[in-house]
N, CA and C atoms as a LAMMPS dump frame, in Angstrom:
ITEM: TIMESTEP
0
ITEM: NUMBER OF ATOMS
285
ITEM: BOX BOUNDS ff ff ff
-5.0000000000000000e+02 5.0000000000000000e+02
-5.0000000000000000e+02 5.0000000000000000e+02
-5.0000000000000000e+02 5.0000000000000000e+02
ITEM: ATOMS id mol type element x y z
1 1 1 N -33.895 248.218 -22.747
2 1 2 C -34.424 246.936 -22.639
3 1 3 C -35.915 247.218 -22.891
4 2 1 N -36.623 246.648 -23.504
5 2 2 C -38.193 246.767 -23.365
6 2 3 C -38.677 246.203 -22.361
7 3 1 N -39.512 247.106 -21.851
8 3 2 C -40.418 246.015 -20.405
9 3 3 C -41.826 245.396 -20.868
10 4 1 N -42.158 244.523 -20.053
11 4 2 C -43.308 243.779 -20.143
12 4 3 C -44.408 244.293 -20.831
13 5 1 N -45.083 243.888 -21.664
14 5 2 C -46.615 244.542 -22.442
15 5 3 C -47.835 243.72 -21.848
16 6 1 N -48.971 244.227 -21.556
17 6 2 C -50.099 243.786 -20.835
18 6 3 C -51.09 244.36 -22.045
19 7 1 N -52.161 243.542 -22.039
20 7 2 C -53.748 243.629 -22.638
21 7 3 C -54.756 244.349 -21.943
22 8 1 N -55.082 245.485 -21.662
23 8 2 C -55.998 246.143 -20.757
24 8 3 C -57.663 245.45 -21.689
25 9 1 N -58.622 245.278 -20.681
26 9 2 C -59.826 245.067 -21.072
27 9 3 C -60.333 245.182 -22.471
28 10 1 N -60.266 246.673 -22.458
29 10 2 C -60.608 247.131 -23.697
30 10 3 C -59.457 246.941 -24.718
31 11 1 N -58.729 246.287 -25.042
32 11 2 C -57.704 246.165 -26.216
33 11 3 C -56.413 246.792 -26.01
34 12 1 N -56.271 247.617 -25.127
35 12 2 C -55.424 248.288 -25.471
36 12 3 C -54.215 247.901 -25.169
37 13 1 N -52.847 247.95 -25.467
38 13 2 C -51.461 247.328 -25.279
39 13 3 C -50.812 248.351 -24.321
40 14 1 N -50.699 247.957 -23.297
41 14 2 C -49.975 249.041 -22.103
42 14 3 C -48.74 248.291 -21.77
43 15 1 N -47.619 249.563 -21.539
44 15 2 C -46.521 248.814 -21.171
45 15 3 C -45.992 249.192 -20.32
46 16 1 N -44.707 248.53 -19.372
47 16 2 C -44.411 249.22 -18.442
48 16 3 C -43.817 250.442 -18.594
49 17 1 N -43.472 251.147 -19.541
50 17 2 C -43.11 252.469 -20.042
51 17 3 C -44.037 253.508 -19.415
52 18 1 N -45.275 253.001 -20.206
53 18 2 C -46.492 253.898 -20.135
54 18 3 C -46.913 253.77 -18.716
55 19 1 N -46.713 252.608 -18.056
56 19 2 C -47.3 252.947 -16.636
57 19 3 C -46.13 253.563 -15.59
58 20 1 N -45.182 253.72 -15.888
59 20 2 C -44.034 254.499 -15.115
60 20 3 C -44.218 255.937 -15.483
61 21 1 N -44.84 256.319 -16.78
62 21 2 C -45.068 257.801 -16.735
63 21 3 C -46.269 257.995 -16.386
64 22 1 N -47.603 257.252 -16.105
65 22 2 C -48.631 257.918 -15.505
66 22 3 C -48.207 257.865 -14.239
67 23 1 N -47.701 256.879 -13.601
68 23 2 C -46.942 257.298 -11.931
69 23 3 C -46.5 258.312 -12.117
70 24 1 N -45.431 258.602 -12.758
71 24 2 C -45.077 260.15 -12.498
72 24 3 C -45.842 261.394 -12.392
73 25 1 N -47.053 261.204 -13.666
74 25 2 C -47.694 262.439 -13.557
75 25 3 C -48.828 262.344 -12.516
76 26 1 N -48.826 261.4 -12.158
77 26 2 C -49.657 260.792 -10.665
78 26 3 C -49.363 261.761 -9.553
79 27 1 N -48.057 261.232 -9.251
80 27 2 C -47.092 261.743 -7.985
81 27 3 C -46.883 263.253 -8.174
82 28 1 N -46.834 263.914 -9.377
83 28 2 C -47.192 265.265 -9.383
84 28 3 C -48.429 266.231 -9.2
85 29 1 N -49.302 264.831 -9.183
86 29 2 C -50.578 265.406 -8.985
87 29 3 C -51.324 266.172 -10.137
88 30 1 N -50.595 265.403 -11.283
89 30 2 C -51.339 265.907 -12.476
90 30 3 C -51.855 264.819 -13.233
91 31 1 N -52.864 264.774 -14.419
92 31 2 C -53.289 263.728 -14.928
93 31 3 C -52.598 263.622 -16.256
94 32 1 N -52.063 262.358 -16.455
95 32 2 C -51.524 261.755 -17.639
96 32 3 C -51.994 262.556 -19.214
97 33 1 N -51.332 262.578 -20.203
98 33 2 C -51.766 263.206 -21.4
99 33 3 C -52.859 262.504 -22.134
100 34 1 N -54.057 263.125 -22.281
101 34 2 C -55.149 262.586 -22.847
102 34 3 C -56.397 262.225 -21.62
103 35 1 N -55.917 261.957 -20.563
104 35 2 C -56.982 261.711 -19.208
105 35 3 C -57.598 262.964 -18.556
106 36 1 N -58.431 262.912 -17.882
107 36 2 C -59.434 263.759 -17.338
108 36 3 C -60.375 263.327 -16.435
109 37 1 N -60.612 264.536 -15.674
110 37 2 C -61.606 263.735 -14.422
111 37 3 C -63.082 263.681 -15.056
112 38 1 N -63.645 262.528 -14.65
113 38 2 C -65.009 262.667 -15.162
114 38 3 C -65.752 262.995 -14.371
115 39 1 N -65.921 263.708 -12.971
116 39 2 C -66.831 264.455 -12.457
117 39 3 C -66.147 264.999 -11.212
118 40 1 N -66.864 265.067 -10.22
119 40 2 C -66.234 265.902 -9.228
120 40 3 C -65.495 264.673 -7.984
121 41 1 N -64.825 265.222 -6.94
122 41 2 C -64.171 264.275 -5.72
123 41 3 C -65.537 263.81 -5.398
124 42 1 N -65.599 262.883 -5.144
125 42 2 C -66.464 262.359 -3.61
126 42 3 C -65.709 262.04 -2.645
127 43 1 N -65.912 262.549 -1.369
128 43 2 C -65.272 262.245 -0.249
129 43 3 C -66.195 261.414 0.829
130 44 1 N -65.651 260.245 0.991
131 44 2 C -66.306 259.567 2.066
132 44 3 C -67.352 258.768 0.979
133 45 1 N -67.859 257.441 1.801
134 45 2 C -68.778 256.194 1.318
135 45 3 C -69.614 256.844 0.322
136 46 1 N -69.942 255.949 -0.871
137 46 2 C -71.056 256.42 -1.105
138 46 3 C -72.543 255.75 -0.549
139 47 1 N -73.602 256.578 -1.152
140 47 2 C -74.536 256.626 0.023
141 47 3 C -75.192 254.84 -0.454
142 48 1 N -75.846 254.113 0.637
143 48 2 C -76.382 253.123 0.263
144 48 3 C -77.385 252.692 -0.236
145 49 1 N -78.184 254.033 -0.426
146 49 2 C -79.528 254.003 -0.855
147 49 3 C -80.145 255.593 -0.875
148 50 1 N -80.889 255.519 -2.044
149 50 2 C -81.163 256.983 -2.227
150 50 3 C -82.406 257.209 -1.581
151 51 1 N -82.669 256.416 -0.947
152 51 2 C -84.032 257.205 0.093
153 51 3 C -83.392 257.552 1.554
154 52 1 N -82.042 257.884 1.329
155 52 2 C -81.136 257.524 2.477
156 52 3 C -81.042 256.539 3.654
157 53 1 N -80.473 256.855 5.123
158 53 2 C -80.153 255.647 5.82
159 53 3 C -80.661 255.966 7.019
160 54 1 N -80.885 254.855 7.936
161 54 2 C -81.024 255.238 9.421
162 54 3 C -80.207 253.82 10.134
163 55 1 N -79.845 253.984 11.052
164 55 2 C -79.3 253.19 12.221
165 55 3 C -80.066 252.321 12.888
166 56 1 N -80.201 250.929 12.891
167 56 2 C -80.485 249.901 13.649
168 56 3 C -79.822 249.387 14.54
169 57 1 N -80.145 249.478 15.483
170 57 2 C -79.404 248.456 16.877
171 57 3 C -79.656 247.437 17.29
172 58 1 N -79.273 246.591 17.395
173 58 2 C -79.95 245.196 17.714
174 58 3 C -78.95 244.544 18.925
175 59 1 N -79.674 243.983 20.169
176 59 2 C -78.366 242.819 20.951
177 59 3 C -78.405 241.506 20.585
178 60 1 N -77.362 241.105 20.27
179 60 2 C -77.195 239.774 19.882
180 60 3 C -76.234 239.032 20.951
181 61 1 N -76.131 237.659 21.126
182 61 2 C -75.015 236.797 21.987
183 61 3 C -73.966 237.272 21.023
184 62 1 N -73.101 237.146 22.287
185 62 2 C -71.431 237.389 21.486
186 62 3 C -71.072 236.383 20.835
187 63 1 N -71.623 234.895 21.018
188 63 2 C -71.013 233.976 20.135
189 63 3 C -71.643 234.327 18.539
190 64 1 N -73.15 234.929 18.741
191 64 2 C -73.66 235.06 17.202
192 64 3 C -72.83 236.145 16.743
193 65 1 N -72.027 237.134 16.983
194 65 2 C -71.263 238.367 16.653
195 65 3 C -70.189 237.684 15.694
196 66 1 N -69.807 236.596 16.573
197 66 2 C -68.312 236.057 16.072
198 66 3 C -68.595 235.133 14.814
199 67 1 N -69.886 234.683 15.038
200 67 2 C -70.131 233.705 13.898
201 67 3 C -70.224 234.676 12.821
202 68 1 N -71.191 235.847 12.663
203 68 2 C -71.149 236.425 11.747
204 68 3 C -70.053 237.11 11.175
205 69 1 N -69.078 237.72 11.988
206 69 2 C -68.08 238.304 11.501
207 69 3 C -67.325 237.2 10.954
208 70 1 N -66.936 236.011 11.193
209 70 2 C -66.382 234.886 10.463
210 70 3 C -66.936 234.75 9.025
211 71 1 N -68.013 234.749 9.193
212 71 2 C -69.13 234.06 8.17
213 71 3 C -69.015 235.2 6.815
214 72 1 N -69.264 236.472 7.327
215 72 2 C -69.156 237.836 6.436
216 72 3 C -67.692 237.566 6.163
217 73 1 N -66.404 237.583 6.734
218 73 2 C -65.063 237.347 6.347
219 73 3 C -65.021 236.445 5.09
220 74 1 N -65.865 235.215 5.521
221 74 2 C -65.36 234.161 4.385
222 74 3 C -66.329 234.514 2.901
223 75 1 N -67.381 235.771 2.929
224 75 2 C -68.011 235.833 1.938
225 75 3 C -67.301 237.353 1.218
226 76 1 N -65.995 237.467 1.906
227 76 2 C -65.749 238.755 1.368
228 76 3 C -66.571 240.221 1.908
229 77 1 N -67.083 240.218 2.941
230 77 2 C -67.907 241.2 3.473
231 77 3 C -67.539 241.828 4.806
232 78 1 N -68.168 243.128 5.218
233 78 2 C -68.214 243.632 6.226
234 78 3 C -69.165 242.734 6.636
235 79 1 N -69.31 242.573 8.355
236 79 2 C -70.37 242.686 9.267
237 79 3 C -71.844 243.214 8.636
238 80 1 N -71.454 244.537 8.698
239 80 2 C -72.436 245.533 8.64
240 80 3 C -72.973 244.947 7.067
241 81 1 N -72.292 244.671 5.898
242 81 2 C -73.225 244.04 4.92
243 81 3 C -73.742 242.926 4.779
244 82 1 N -73.061 241.984 5.711
245 82 2 C -73.782 240.674 6.022
246 82 3 C -75.419 240.802 6.527
247 83 1 N -75.283 241.373 7.818
248 83 2 C -76.271 241.412 7.991
249 83 3 C -77.63 242.213 7.044
250 84 1 N -77.186 243.376 6.263
251 84 2 C -77.569 243.852 5.579
252 84 3 C -78.688 242.766 4.511
253 85 1 N -77.833 242.272 4.197
254 85 2 C -77.769 241.266 3.244
255 85 3 C -78.629 239.913 3.961
256 86 1 N -78.383 239.416 5.228
257 86 2 C -79.71 238.634 5.617
258 86 3 C -80.636 239.361 5.889
259 87 1 N -80.981 240.741 6.368
260 87 2 C -82.346 241.148 6.677
261 87 3 C -83.139 241.537 5.32
262 88 1 N -82.103 241.466 4.197
263 88 2 C -83.12 241.677 2.676
264 88 3 C -83.144 240.672 2.582
265 89 1 N -82.803 239.426 2.35
266 89 2 C -83.021 238.083 2.329
267 89 3 C -84.488 237.633 2.971
268 90 1 N -84.543 238.069 4.11
269 90 2 C -85.674 237.906 4.836
270 90 3 C -87.009 238.381 4.545
271 91 1 N -86.728 239.901 4.455
272 91 2 C -88.033 240.309 4.089
273 91 3 C -88.549 240.185 2.608
274 92 1 N -87.476 239.626 2.108
275 92 2 C -87.473 239.534 0.077
276 92 3 C -88.414 238.406 0.168
277 93 1 N -87.879 236.898 1.006
278 93 2 C -88.881 235.554 1.412
279 93 3 C -90.191 236.026 1.822
280 94 1 N -90.52 237.212 2.489
281 94 2 C -91.645 237.305 3.253
282 94 3 C -92.723 238.023 2.275
283 95 1 N -92.511 238.423 1.381
284 95 2 C -93.289 239.311 0.194
285 95 3 C -93.494 240.255 0.426
């Protein structure tokens, strides 16, 4: 019985059988035929900036922390991402 087919963003038709074969290769720790790594393995999170980073600690009311957490979650962000975005907006607005 033929499995379902999908069309990738680049137009390639992909079948369930192709996906199963790829999964078997990956589970053996191999790349499927025709695939290869494009670079070294990067461990950890990518850097936020090319200039390096520093930690900034601020004290805020508990209610504000919870508001930041809720708003960040609503926007699909972590609280740290939300805080960086808010600080960037303020700095950009200041010119």
